[in-house]
PyMOL commands that place a pseudoatom at each C-alpha (Angstrom):
pseudoatom trace, name=CA, resn=MET, resi=1, chain=A, elem=C, hetatm=0, pos=[13.643, 33.842, 63.349]
pseudoatom trace, name=CA, resn=ARG, resi=2, chain=A, elem=C, hetatm=0, pos=[17.212, 34.164, 61.973]
pseudoatom trace, name=CA, resn=GLY, resi=3, chain=A, elem=C, hetatm=0, pos=[18.239, 37.750, 61.057]
pseudoatom trace, name=CA, resn=TYR, resi=4, chain=A, elem=C, hetatm=0, pos=[14.680, 39.060, 61.579]
pseudoatom trace, name=CA, resn=ALA, resi=5, chain=A, elem=C, hetatm=0, pos=[14.654, 42.502, 63.583]
pseudoatom trace, name=CA, resn=ARG, resi=6, chain=A, elem=C, hetatm=0, pos=[11.724, 45.138, 63.401]
pseudoatom trace, name=CA, resn=ASP, resi=7, chain=A, elem=C, hetatm=0, pos=[14.236, 47.720, 62.400]
pseudoatom trace, name=CA, resn=ARG, resi=8, chain=A, elem=C, hetatm=0, pos=[15.015, 45.966, 59.210]
pseudoatom trace, name=CA, resn=PHE, resi=9, chain=A, elem=C, hetatm=0, pos=[11.736, 47.336, 57.924]
pseudoatom trace, name=CA, resn=GLY, resi=10, chain=A, elem=C, hetatm=0, pos=[12.555, 50.995, 58.314]
pseudoatom trace, name=CA, resn=ALA, resi=11, chain=A, elem=C, hetatm=0, pos=[11.494, 53.515, 60.774]
pseudoatom trace, name=CA, resn=ALA, resi=12, chain=A, elem=C, hetatm=0, pos=[8.246, 52.763, 62.225]
pseudoatom trace, name=CA, resn=TRP, resi=13, chain=A, elem=C, hetatm=0, pos=[5.163, 54.510, 60.452]
pseudoatom trace, name=CA, resn=THR, resi=14, chain=A, elem=C, hetatm=0, pos=[7.430, 56.630, 58.374]
pseudoatom trace, name=CA, resn=ASP, resi=15, chain=A, elem=C, hetatm=0, pos=[5.716, 58.774, 55.825]
pseudoatom trace, name=CA, resn=ASN, resi=16, chain=A, elem=C, hetatm=0, pos=[8.722, 58.635, 53.678]
pseudoatom trace, name=CA, resn=VAL, resi=17, chain=A, elem=C, hetatm=0, pos=[7.185, 55.958, 51.339]
pseudoatom trace, name=CA, resn=ASP, resi=18, chain=A, elem=C, hetatm=0, pos=[6.192, 55.860, 47.732]
pseudoatom trace, name=CA, resn=ILE, resi=19, chain=A, elem=C, hetatm=0, pos=[2.787, 54.411, 48.257]
pseudoatom trace, name=CA, resn=GLU, resi=20, chain=A, elem=C, hetatm=0, pos=[-0.892, 55.371, 49.149]
pseudoatom trace, name=CA, resn=TYR, resi=21, chain=A, elem=C, hetatm=0, pos=[-0.739, 57.899, 52.038]
pseudoatom trace, name=CA, resn=GLY, resi=22, chain=A, elem=C, hetatm=0, pos=[3.120, 58.369, 51.597]
pseudoatom trace, name=CA, resn=HIS, resi=23, chain=A, elem=C, hetatm=0, pos=[4.608, 61.930, 51.677]
pseudoatom trace, name=CA, resn=ASN, resi=24, chain=A, elem=C, hetatm=0, pos=[1.354, 63.367, 53.021]
pseudoatom trace, name=CA, resn=GLY, resi=25, chain=A, elem=C, hetatm=0, pos=[2.873, 64.742, 56.149]
pseudoatom trace, name=CA, resn=CYS, resi=26, chain=A, elem=C, hetatm=0, pos=[1.203, 62.278, 58.427]
pseudoatom trace, name=CA, resn=GLY, resi=27, chain=A, elem=C, hetatm=0, pos=[2.683, 59.158, 60.012]
pseudoatom trace, name=CA, resn=THR, resi=28, chain=A, elem=C, hetatm=0, pos=[1.256, 55.753, 58.560]
pseudoatom trace, name=CA, resn=ARG, resi=29, chain=A, elem=C, hetatm=0, pos=[-0.319, 54.729, 61.979]
pseudoatom trace, name=CA, resn=ASP, resi=30, chain=A, elem=C, hetatm=0, pos=[-2.330, 57.837, 62.099]
pseudoatom trace, name=CA, resn=ASP, resi=31, chain=A, elem=C, hetatm=0, pos=[-3.319, 57.550, 58.302]
pseudoatom trace, name=CA, resn=ILE, resi=32, chain=A, elem=C, hetatm=0, pos=[-4.596, 54.118, 59.207]
pseudoatom trace, name=CA, resn=LEU, resi=33, chain=A, elem=C, hetatm=0, pos=[-6.224, 54.934, 62.336]
pseudoatom trace, name=CA, resn=ALA, resi=34, chain=A, elem=C, hetatm=0, pos=[-8.009, 57.896, 60.491]
pseudoatom trace, name=CA, resn=ARG, resi=35, chain=A, elem=C, hetatm=0, pos=[-8.942, 55.602, 57.586]
pseudoatom trace, name=CA, resn=ASP, resi=36, chain=A, elem=C, hetatm=0, pos=[-10.331, 52.924, 59.819]
pseudoatom trace, name=CA, resn=MET, resi=37, chain=A, elem=C, hetatm=0, pos=[-12.395, 54.704, 62.530]
pseudoatom trace, name=CA, resn=THR, resi=38, chain=A, elem=C, hetatm=0, pos=[-15.273, 57.076, 62.502]
pseudoatom trace, name=CA, resn=GLY, resi=39, chain=A, elem=C, hetatm=0, pos=[-15.630, 60.236, 64.344]
pseudoatom trace, name=CA, resn=VAL, resi=40, chain=A, elem=C, hetatm=0, pos=[-11.929, 61.069, 64.315]
pseudoatom trace, name=CA, resn=LEU, resi=41, chain=A, elem=C, hetatm=0, pos=[-10.665, 63.893, 66.131]
pseudoatom trace, name=CA, resn=THR, resi=42, chain=A, elem=C, hetatm=0, pos=[-7.062, 65.030, 64.904]
pseudoatom trace, name=CA, resn=ARG, resi=43, chain=A, elem=C, hetatm=0, pos=[-4.667, 67.668, 65.891]
pseudoatom trace, name=CA, resn=ASP, resi=44, chain=A, elem=C, hetatm=0, pos=[-2.849, 69.474, 63.066]
pseudoatom trace, name=CA, resn=GLY, resi=45, chain=A, elem=C, hetatm=0, pos=[-4.738, 67.355, 60.567]
pseudoatom trace, name=CA, resn=CYS, resi=46, chain=A, elem=C, hetatm=0, pos=[-2.592, 64.330, 61.146]
pseudoatom trace, name=CA, resn=LYS, resi=47, chain=A, elem=C, hetatm=0, pos=[-2.274, 62.975, 64.875]
pseudoatom trace, name=CA, resn=VAL, resi=48, chain=A, elem=C, hetatm=0, pos=[-5.531, 61.120, 65.686]
pseudoatom trace, name=CA, resn=LEU, resi=49, chain=A, elem=C, hetatm=0, pos=[-6.567, 62.114, 69.113]
pseudoatom trace, name=CA, resn=SER, resi=50, chain=A, elem=C, hetatm=0, pos=[-9.753, 59.921, 69.209]
pseudoatom trace, name=CA, resn=GLY, resi=51, chain=A, elem=C, hetatm=0, pos=[-12.262, 57.950, 67.360]
pseudoatom trace, name=CA, resn=THR, resi=52, chain=A, elem=C, hetatm=0, pos=[-14.413, 54.899, 67.272]
pseudoatom trace, name=CA, resn=LEU, resi=53, chain=A, elem=C, hetatm=0, pos=[-13.413, 51.672, 65.826]
pseudoatom trace, name=CA, resn=ALA, resi=54, chain=A, elem=C, hetatm=0, pos=[-15.839, 48.783, 64.727]
pseudoatom trace, name=CA, resn=ASP, resi=55, chain=A, elem=C, hetatm=0, pos=[-13.197, 46.329, 65.214]
pseudoatom trace, name=CA, resn=PRO, resi=56, chain=A, elem=C, hetatm=0, pos=[-13.219, 43.761, 62.670]
pseudoatom trace, name=CA, resn=TYR, resi=57, chain=A, elem=C, hetatm=0, pos=[-11.099, 41.311, 64.368]
pseudoatom trace, name=CA, resn=THR, resi=58, chain=A, elem=C, hetatm=0, pos=[-13.547, 40.802, 67.450]
pseudoatom trace, name=CA, resn=GLY, resi=59, chain=A, elem=C, hetatm=0, pos=[-16.755, 42.428, 66.210]
pseudoatom trace, name=CA, resn=THR, resi=60, chain=A, elem=C, hetatm=0, pos=[-16.781, 44.870, 69.048]
pseudoatom trace, name=CA, resn=VAL, resi=61, chain=A, elem=C, hetatm=0, pos=[-16.852, 48.634, 69.241]
pseudoatom trace, name=CA, resn=ILE, resi=62, chain=A, elem=C, hetatm=0, pos=[-13.916, 50.393, 70.724]
pseudoatom trace, name=CA, resn=ILE, resi=63, chain=A, elem=C, hetatm=0, pos=[-13.799, 54.106, 71.901]
pseudoatom trace, name=CA, resn=PHE, resi=64, chain=A, elem=C, hetatm=0, pos=[-10.279, 55.373, 71.197]
pseudoatom trace, name=CA, resn=THR, resi=65, chain=A, elem=C, hetatm=0, pos=[-8.597, 58.154, 73.110]
pseudoatom trace, name=CA, resn=ARG, resi=66, chain=A, elem=C, hetatm=0, pos=[-4.830, 58.788, 72.485]
pseudoatom trace, name=CA, resn=GLY, resi=67, chain=A, elem=C, hetatm=0, pos=[-2.867, 58.571, 75.788]
pseudoatom trace, name=CA, resn=PRO, resi=68, chain=A, elem=C, hetatm=0, pos=[-0.210, 56.509, 77.725]
pseudoatom trace, name=CA, resn=ASP, resi=69, chain=A, elem=C, hetatm=0, pos=[-2.896, 54.318, 79.290]
pseudoatom trace, name=CA, resn=THR, resi=70, chain=A, elem=C, hetatm=0, pos=[-5.301, 54.106, 76.199]
pseudoatom trace, name=CA, resn=SER, resi=71, chain=A, elem=C, hetatm=0, pos=[-3.587, 54.093, 73.036]
pseudoatom trace, name=CA, resn=ALA, resi=72, chain=A, elem=C, hetatm=0, pos=[-2.798, 50.233, 73.108]
pseudoatom trace, name=CA, resn=ARG, resi=73, chain=A, elem=C, hetatm=0, pos=[-6.501, 49.492, 73.037]
pseudoatom trace, name=CA, resn=VAL, resi=74, chain=A, elem=C, hetatm=0, pos=[-6.425, 50.114, 69.079]
pseudoatom trace, name=CA, resn=GLN, resi=75, chain=A, elem=C, hetatm=0, pos=[-3.297, 48.979, 67.348]
pseudoatom trace, name=CA, resn=VAL, resi=76, chain=A, elem=C, hetatm=0, pos=[-2.455, 48.837, 63.759]
pseudoatom trace, name=CA, resn=ASP, resi=77, chain=A, elem=C, hetatm=0, pos=[-1.772, 45.490, 62.756]
pseudoatom trace, name=CA, resn=HIS, resi=78, chain=A, elem=C, hetatm=0, pos=[0.401, 43.995, 59.715]
pseudoatom trace, name=CA, resn=LEU, resi=79, chain=A, elem=C, hetatm=0, pos=[-1.928, 41.462, 58.156]
pseudoatom trace, name=CA, resn=VAL, resi=80, chain=A, elem=C, hetatm=0, pos=[1.061, 39.718, 56.960]
pseudoatom trace, name=CA, resn=ALA, resi=81, chain=A, elem=C, hetatm=0, pos=[3.303, 40.136, 59.882]
pseudoatom trace, name=CA, resn=LEU, resi=82, chain=A, elem=C, hetatm=0, pos=[6.682, 41.576, 59.299]
pseudoatom trace, name=CA, resn=ALA, resi=83, chain=A, elem=C, hetatm=0, pos=[8.449, 38.408, 60.790]
pseudoatom trace, name=CA, resn=ASN, resi=84, chain=A, elem=C, hetatm=0, pos=[6.290, 36.434, 58.450]
pseudoatom trace, name=CA, resn=SER, resi=85, chain=A, elem=C, hetatm=0, pos=[7.026, 38.552, 55.691]
pseudoatom trace, name=CA, resn=TRP, resi=86, chain=A, elem=C, hetatm=0, pos=[10.893, 38.174, 56.532]
pseudoatom trace, name=CA, resn=VAL, resi=87, chain=A, elem=C, hetatm=0, pos=[10.824, 34.331, 56.172]
pseudoatom trace, name=CA, resn=SER, resi=88, chain=A, elem=C, hetatm=0, pos=[8.503, 34.561, 53.160]
pseudoatom trace, name=CA, resn=GLY, resi=89, chain=A, elem=C, hetatm=0, pos=[10.953, 36.497, 51.082]
pseudoatom trace, name=CA, resn=ALA, resi=90, chain=A, elem=C, hetatm=0, pos=[11.491, 40.009, 52.536]
pseudoatom trace, name=CA, resn=ALA, resi=91, chain=A, elem=C, hetatm=0, pos=[14.932, 38.852, 54.052]
pseudoatom trace, name=CA, resn=SER, resi=92, chain=A, elem=C, hetatm=0, pos=[16.519, 39.499, 50.564]
pseudoatom trace, name=CA, resn=TRP, resi=93, chain=A, elem=C, hetatm=0, pos=[14.719, 42.643, 49.622]
pseudoatom trace, name=CA, resn=SER, resi=94, chain=A, elem=C, hetatm=0, pos=[16.071, 46.089, 49.584]
pseudoatom trace, name=CA, resn=PRO, resi=95, chain=A, elem=C, hetatm=0, pos=[15.600, 48.128, 52.946]
pseudoatom trace, name=CA, resn=GLN, resi=96, chain=A, elem=C, hetatm=0, pos=[13.157, 50.455, 50.629]
pseudoatom trace, name=CA, resn=ARG, resi=97, chain=A, elem=C, hetatm=0, pos=[11.022, 47.514, 49.664]
pseudoatom trace, name=CA, resn=ARG, resi=98, chain=A, elem=C, hetatm=0, pos=[10.829, 46.297, 53.324]
pseudoatom trace, name=CA, resn=THR, resi=99, chain=A, elem=C, hetatm=0, pos=[9.824, 49.869, 54.309]
pseudoatom trace, name=CA, resn=GLN, resi=100, chain=A, elem=C, hetatm=0, pos=[7.112, 49.833, 51.657]
pseudoatom trace, name=CA, resn=ILE, resi=101, chain=A, elem=C, hetatm=0, pos=[5.481, 46.663, 52.993]
pseudoatom trace, name=CA, resn=ALA, resi=102, chain=A, elem=C, hetatm=0, pos=[5.727, 47.767, 56.665]
pseudoatom trace, name=CA, resn=ASN, resi=103, chain=A, elem=C, hetatm=0, pos=[3.756, 50.777, 55.572]
pseudoatom trace, name=CA, resn=ASP, resi=104, chain=A, elem=C, hetatm=0, pos=[1.490, 49.709, 52.806]
pseudoatom trace, name=CA, resn=PRO, resi=105, chain=A, elem=C, hetatm=0, pos=[-2.203, 50.379, 53.537]
pseudoatom trace, name=CA, resn=LEU, resi=106, chain=A, elem=C, hetatm=0, pos=[-3.140, 46.966, 52.216]
pseudoatom trace, name=CA, resn=ASN, resi=107, chain=A, elem=C, hetatm=0, pos=[-1.292, 45.326, 54.612]
pseudoatom trace, name=CA, resn=LEU, resi=108, chain=A, elem=C, hetatm=0, pos=[-2.423, 47.393, 57.596]
pseudoatom trace, name=CA, resn=MET, resi=109, chain=A, elem=C, hetatm=0, pos=[-5.634, 47.531, 59.756]
pseudoatom trace, name=CA, resn=ALA, resi=110, chain=A, elem=C, hetatm=0, pos=[-6.569, 49.157, 62.904]
pseudoatom trace, name=CA, resn=ALA, resi=111, chain=A, elem=C, hetatm=0, pos=[-7.673, 46.452, 65.420]
pseudoatom trace, name=CA, resn=ASP, resi=112, chain=A, elem=C, hetatm=0, pos=[-8.238, 45.519, 68.856]
pseudoatom trace, name=CA, resn=GLY, resi=113, chain=A, elem=C, hetatm=0, pos=[-4.952, 45.634, 70.695]
pseudoatom trace, name=CA, resn=SER, resi=114, chain=A, elem=C, hetatm=0, pos=[-5.301, 42.422, 72.636]
pseudoatom trace, name=CA, resn=ALA, resi=115, chain=A, elem=C, hetatm=0, pos=[-6.493, 40.492, 69.371]
pseudoatom trace, name=CA, resn=ASN, resi=116, chain=A, elem=C, hetatm=0, pos=[-3.490, 41.858, 67.608]
pseudoatom trace, name=CA, resn=GLN, resi=117, chain=A, elem=C, hetatm=0, pos=[-1.055, 41.012, 70.487]
pseudoatom trace, name=CA, resn=SER, resi=118, chain=A, elem=C, hetatm=0, pos=[-2.634, 37.399, 70.575]
pseudoatom trace, name=CA, resn=LYS, resi=119, chain=A, elem=C, hetatm=0, pos=[-1.867, 37.138, 66.555]
pseudoatom trace, name=CA, resn=GLY, resi=120, chain=A, elem=C, hetatm=0, pos=[1.883, 38.145, 66.980]
pseudoatom trace, name=CA, resn=ALA, resi=121, chain=A, elem=C, hetatm=0, pos=[3.768, 37.014, 63.883]
pseudoatom trace, name=CA, resn=ALA, resi=122, chain=A, elem=C, hetatm=0, pos=[1.383, 34.216, 63.168]
pseudoatom trace, name=CA, resn=SER, resi=123, chain=A, elem=C, hetatm=0, pos=[0.319, 33.431, 59.616]
pseudoatom trace, name=CA, resn=ALA, resi=124, chain=A, elem=C, hetatm=0, pos=[-3.092, 32.543, 58.256]
pseudoatom trace, name=CA, resn=ASP, resi=125, chain=A, elem=C, hetatm=0, pos=[-2.593, 28.885, 59.144]
pseudoatom trace, name=CA, resn=GLN, resi=126, chain=A, elem=C, hetatm=0, pos=[-1.696, 29.617, 62.796]
pseudoatom trace, name=CA, resn=TRP, resi=127, chain=A, elem=C, hetatm=0, pos=[-4.238, 32.363, 63.830]
pseudoatom trace, name=CA, resn=LEU, resi=128, chain=A, elem=C, hetatm=0, pos=[-7.650, 33.839, 62.331]
pseudoatom trace, name=CA, resn=PRO, resi=129, chain=A, elem=C, hetatm=0, pos=[-9.492, 36.901, 63.868]
pseudoatom trace, name=CA, resn=PRO, resi=130, chain=A, elem=C, hetatm=0, pos=[-12.011, 35.479, 66.462]
pseudoatom trace, name=CA, resn=ASN, resi=131, chain=A, elem=C, hetatm=0, pos=[-14.848, 37.281, 64.690]
pseudoatom trace, name=CA, resn=PRO, resi=132, chain=A, elem=C, hetatm=0, pos=[-16.108, 34.546, 62.217]
pseudoatom trace, name=CA, resn=SER, resi=133, chain=A, elem=C, hetatm=0, pos=[-17.702, 37.155, 60.001]
pseudoatom trace, name=CA, resn=PHE, resi=134, chain=A, elem=C, hetatm=0, pos=[-14.306, 38.731, 59.221]
pseudoatom trace, name=CA, resn=GLN, resi=135, chain=A, elem=C, hetatm=0, pos=[-12.214, 35.740, 58.789]
pseudoatom trace, name=CA, resn=CYS, resi=136, chain=A, elem=C, hetatm=0, pos=[-12.906, 35.699, 54.856]
pseudoatom trace, name=CA, resn=THR, resi=137, chain=A, elem=C, hetatm=0, pos=[-11.862, 39.227, 54.419]
pseudoatom trace, name=CA, resn=TYR, resi=138, chain=A, elem=C, hetatm=0, pos=[-8.764, 38.774, 56.514]
pseudoatom trace, name=CA, resn=VAL, resi=139, chain=A, elem=C, hetatm=0, pos=[-7.515, 35.648, 54.475]
pseudoatom trace, name=CA, resn=LYS, resi=140, chain=A, elem=C, hetatm=0, pos=[-8.253, 37.521, 51.262]
pseudoatom trace, name=CA, resn=ARG, resi=141, chain=A, elem=C, hetatm=0, pos=[-6.325, 40.514, 52.253]
pseudoatom trace, name=CA, resn=GLN, resi=142, chain=A, elem=C, hetatm=0, pos=[-3.372, 38.168, 53.190]
pseudoatom trace, name=CA, resn=VAL, resi=143, chain=A, elem=C, hetatm=0, pos=[-3.565, 36.610, 49.775]
pseudoatom trace, name=CA, resn=GLN, resi=144, chain=A, elem=C, hetatm=0, pos=[-3.417, 40.160, 48.193]
pseudoatom trace, name=CA, resn=VAL, resi=145, chain=A, elem=C, hetatm=0, pos=[-0.428, 41.196, 50.156]
pseudoatom trace, name=CA, resn=LYS, resi=146, chain=A, elem=C, hetatm=0, pos=[1.336, 37.836, 49.539]
pseudoatom trace, name=CA, resn=ASN, resi=147, chain=A, elem=C, hetatm=0, pos=[0.600, 38.200, 45.885]
pseudoatom trace, name=CA, resn=LYS, resi=148, chain=A, elem=C, hetatm=0, pos=[1.320, 41.865, 45.601]
pseudoatom trace, name=CA, resn=TYR, resi=149, chain=A, elem=C, hetatm=0, pos=[4.865, 41.307, 47.260]
pseudoatom trace, name=CA, resn=ARG, resi=150, chain=A, elem=C, hetatm=0, pos=[5.564, 37.768, 45.664]
pseudoatom trace, name=CA, resn=LEU, resi=151, chain=A, elem=C, hetatm=0, pos=[5.916, 36.348, 49.150]
pseudoatom trace, name=CA, resn=THR, resi=152, chain=A, elem=C, hetatm=0, pos=[6.064, 32.700, 49.651]
pseudoatom trace, name=CA, resn=VAL, resi=153, chain=A, elem=C, hetatm=0, pos=[3.237, 30.570, 51.502]
pseudoatom trace, name=CA, resn=THR, resi=154, chain=A, elem=C, hetatm=0, pos=[3.813, 27.327, 53.374]
pseudoatom trace, name=CA, resn=ALA, resi=155, chain=A, elem=C, hetatm=0, pos=[1.616, 24.320, 52.524]
pseudoatom trace, name=CA, resn=ALA, resi=156, chain=A, elem=C, hetatm=0, pos=[-0.334, 24.834, 55.637]
pseudoatom trace, name=CA, resn=GLU, resi=157, chain=A, elem=C, hetatm=0, pos=[-0.819, 28.606, 54.608]
pseudoatom trace, name=CA, resn=LYS, resi=158, chain=A, elem=C, hetatm=0, pos=[-2.124, 27.461, 51.252]
pseudoatom trace, name=CA, resn=SER, resi=159, chain=A, elem=C, hetatm=0, pos=[-4.458, 24.853, 52.636]
pseudoatom trace, name=CA, resn=VAL, resi=160, chain=A, elem=C, hetatm=0, pos=[-6.081, 27.472, 54.818]
pseudoatom trace, name=CA, resn=MET, resi=161, chain=A, elem=C, hetatm=0, pos=[-6.126, 29.971, 51.970]
pseudoatom trace, name=CA, resn=MET, resi=162, chain=A, elem=C, hetatm=0, pos=[-7.633, 27.448, 49.623]
pseudoatom trace, name=CA, resn=ARG, resi=163, chain=A, elem=C, hetatm=0, pos=[-10.178, 26.511, 52.122]
pseudoatom trace, name=CA, resn=PHE, resi=164, chain=A, elem=C, hetatm=0, pos=[-11.433, 29.954, 52.493]
pseudoatom trace, name=CA, resn=ARG, resi=165, chain=A, elem=C, hetatm=0, pos=[-11.398, 30.506, 48.723]
pseudoatom trace, name=CA, resn=GLY, resi=166, chain=A, elem=C, hetatm=0, pos=[-13.810, 27.785, 48.544]
pseudoatom trace, name=CA, resn=TYR, resi=167, chain=A, elem=C, hetatm=0, pos=[-16.576, 29.502, 50.530]
pseudoatom trace, name=CA, resn=CYS, resi=168, chain=A, elem=C, hetatm=0, pos=[-15.779, 33.251, 50.625]
for i in range(1, 168): cmd.bond("trace and resi %d" % i, "trace and resi %d" % (i + 1))
show_as sticks, trace
zoom trace
């Protein structure tokens, strides 16, 4: 992807954003983990140490414990991947606006790490969560993010979005 680099979207999980959860003293990743999991245990009111995720992507339950060998089991996904945002309009944005979409809770969801890795930078026409009961919600959230940030959609993306709109 010409010109794309993750660092073009600001410091990862920064709290220095003017959106929901911004400037609350906690990093965005911990904010999303705390929002999306139950039974959350934190250190200093921010750093999520453990919790339980009812993973929307796979439909499985994941017990999360922070640590070098376990943290990757639950990842925070950008529903509209940053690389997809880049080619859909973010390349022309200010650094501040790119940092905003990278940390916007509307565009973020705690998910099974392996499912998130299999998605990569795919758009809605290239990847859907393996859990069929979550696919409508997933596509709806992609539409919301693309609309909020006025990102473009390809013909293939639009086809998938319209198909889901018809039965969700």
